[in-house]
N, C-alpha and C positions, 0 to 999 in steps of 0.2 A: 366449595372449600381455600378457610382464609391463608394467601400466601404469606412466607414469609418473608423478610424485610433484606435478605441475602439479596435475590433478585434484584429489589431495587438497585441495592449498590453497585452491583457489578453494570447494570444497567447506567446509574450514573457518573461511572468511574469512564466510561465509552462514550456520554450524552452529556458534559456539564455544561452544553450549552441549551439545553431543553430550556423552556421555560414552564412555568408554571399555569394551569388552564385559569380564566379568567377570575374565576372566583377563589383561588387560594388568597392568601394575603399578601397586598401586593408591596405592604412595607411592617417591620415592624419598629411598634412604641415601645422604648425601653422602659420604666416607670422604676426602676429598680432604688430603692433608697436603702444608704447605709445605717448599719449600727451605729449610735454618735462614741465616738472614742473619749471625749469627756466634754466636760461643761464647757470648757473656755476656750479650746479648743478651733483652731483656723484652720483647718481640716478641710476639705470638703467631701470626705468620707463620713460627715454627719449625718443619721439617716436614723429614721421609724424604720424597725423591722415589720412593720404591719403588709407593705405588699411586697417587701421584697422575695426576691427567686431564691433565695438562700434558703434550702431545707429539702423533704424529700417529697416528691409528687407520685401519683398514679394514675395513668390515661392512653393516649392510644397513641401512637404514629399512622400518618397516612400519608402513603406517595404519590406522584404524580400521575400514576395507573391507578386511582384507588383502592392500591393494599392498604391492610392494615393491618397495627399487631397490638396488643397490649405493654405495655412500656413501663416501670420504673425509672424515672429522671431523680436525679441530685446534684445539687449545687452547693459548695461551698466556702467557708467567708473568704478563702484565697483566690474561689477562680475555678479551681478545677470542680469539671463538669462531668456526670456520667449518664448515660442512659442505656438499658438492660434493659434486650427482647427477651423474655421467657421461651417463647415458641419456636423461634430461630437459633436461638442462645448467642446471637449477636450484639454486638455493644460498641459502644463511641468513647473514650476518653478526652475531652478537651482542657488544657489550661489555660482558660480565657482571663477574660480583665472586666474587674467589676468598678463600674461607677455608678455616679449618679442618675444616670441614663438603660443600668440593666448592665447583662450580660453579654460580649461578645469575646468570638474567638474567631479567628484565620489557619489555626493549628488543629485541624483533628483528627484523630486518629480513629479509624474506624478497624473494630475487626471480627470481620466475620468467619464462618465456622472453618471455610479456605483457606485463612491467610491472614491478611491485613494492608490498608490501604490508606494514606493519606485524603483526606475527604475536605471542604469549608468553604467560607465559613460559613461561622454559628452563630445565630443571637437569638435572644429569648429576653419576655417582660413576663412579669406579673400584673394582675390585678386583681387585689384581695385573696379569694382562694383559687386562683384558675392563674394556669403557667398556662403560656402559647409560644411559639416558637418554630425558625425555618433555618435552613440549611442546606447543608452537601448540596450547593450550585442551583440553590433552589429546587430540588428533587426530595423532599420530605417535610411535612410541616407537623407537628406536631402541640396537644393538647390534653392538659391534666390537671387533673385539682390535688391540692396538697393535703399528704396525710398528717392527719392531727388525734394528738392521746392528750386526753386530761390530765395527764400524768405523766411527771417528766422522765425519762425512760434512762435510766442506768444503766451501768455495765452490770449488774445483777440480775436486773431485766431481759439482756438477751445472751447470758451465763444457760449454756446446756451442750446440747449434740445436735450436729449437722453433718448430711450426707447427702449423695450426690449420685445419680446412677447416670451412664449412660450408653444408649438405643443402639450407638452407632460400633461400640467397643465392646468388650469385656469385662472393664475395669469400674471402680468405685472409690471416690474421695467422701474419706470421714473425720471428723476434727473436732474438739470441743472447744468450748471457751469458758474460761470458768470465771470467778466474779472480782478476778483481779485483772480482766482483760489480756490472762496468757490464751494463745492460741497453741493447740498440738492435734496431731492427728495422720496420718497416713492414706495411701490409696494399695490398691489391689497388683501393683506394678514394685511394689518399694521405694515409693519414693518417703518422707518426710516432708512431716509440716512444723514450722514453730512457727510465732509473731507473736502481735501484741495487737489489741486493740483500745482507741484512747476516745474518750469521748471529745465533743468539738461543744466548744463554750456556745451558748444560748442560739444552738441550734439539735432540736428537740427529736430525737431517733435517728441522726447523724451520725459517724462514728469517721477517724481517722482508722486505718490499716494499715501492717507490713508481715509481711507473709513470707518467709523463708521456705525455699524449696530445698532440700538435702538431696544426696543418696539415688540420685537421677541422672538423664544424661547429660545436664548440667545443671549445676548449683544456681540458683537466682534469689534476689529479692525483690519481691513485691509490693508496692504502694502503691495506694488508692484509698477508697472509700465505700463502707460498710454502712446498707441502710438497714433500716430496723421498721417492721409493720406486719400490716397484714395488708398481701400484695395478691390478690385474686387472678394469680397464674393457674392455667391448668398442668395439674400436677400428679402423677401415676394414674389416669384415665380418672380425674375428679379434681374440679375448682378448688382450690387452697382456699379457705376460712379460718386460718389460725394464724398467731404472729410467726413470720417467715426473716429471714435477710439476703440480702443480695448486696454480690461483693462485687465489685469490678476493679482492679488493679491492674500495673502494667510496670514492668521492667524500666530500669532508667534508659535504656537504647531505647525504648519505645517498640522493641521488634518481639517481644512478647506479653503475651497477658494472661492473668487468672483473675477466672471471673466464673459466677456461684450462684444460682439461686436455692434456698433449703427451705422449707418448714423448719419450725424450732420441734425435737422432738426430746 
């Protein structure tokens, strides 16, 4: 049976000095190119985005123990990067640095089911439509393919109803996103959701999202990324083959998170 990444990061926290086996990436060459800010700029961020890490990716994460899990990875132009694993429900968020060499971060917040922990560093590189990365004190590597769409994804495309039930509890989240990007919803224990989604310029299928949660034990605001596409995660006994969203957000204190995967309905 496929194991989740939950055990990986517990292991990583206790064994941060464990090295990859010899077949794991020895070093990561970061080949990110930046979008050109303007034609006469002297800024080193001038790039083409052909081989950029910026965008939405789907693939596999593999641990040094050969545990694997399907993951969505997204990187925004401001250096925010997320990884979401549906099988375990775990994710990480990092506020990294983009340069002509790629994306890297020494501050990665990992949110497993049973808490949170800091792990790092993280590095990733893109060559064409393939993304490769290594991180968490050399305990995980990932490889993914770019999620591409021939058409531009707009707020009208992501407008719809979304829900997620939780097998280890008795509640469900449900909310709607309208064609203006406004979010509203609730869960079965009385929390109320509001917020907004905004397209990220020149990054198809990736959006900034803010979620305000009220009427709960605490009222929090979460900020992060929403990725839209066909993510073939296991969902309700089968493999999802329709458009859906992955949300990975965190509170400014980095002590709380809001994460979700849901097909569109």
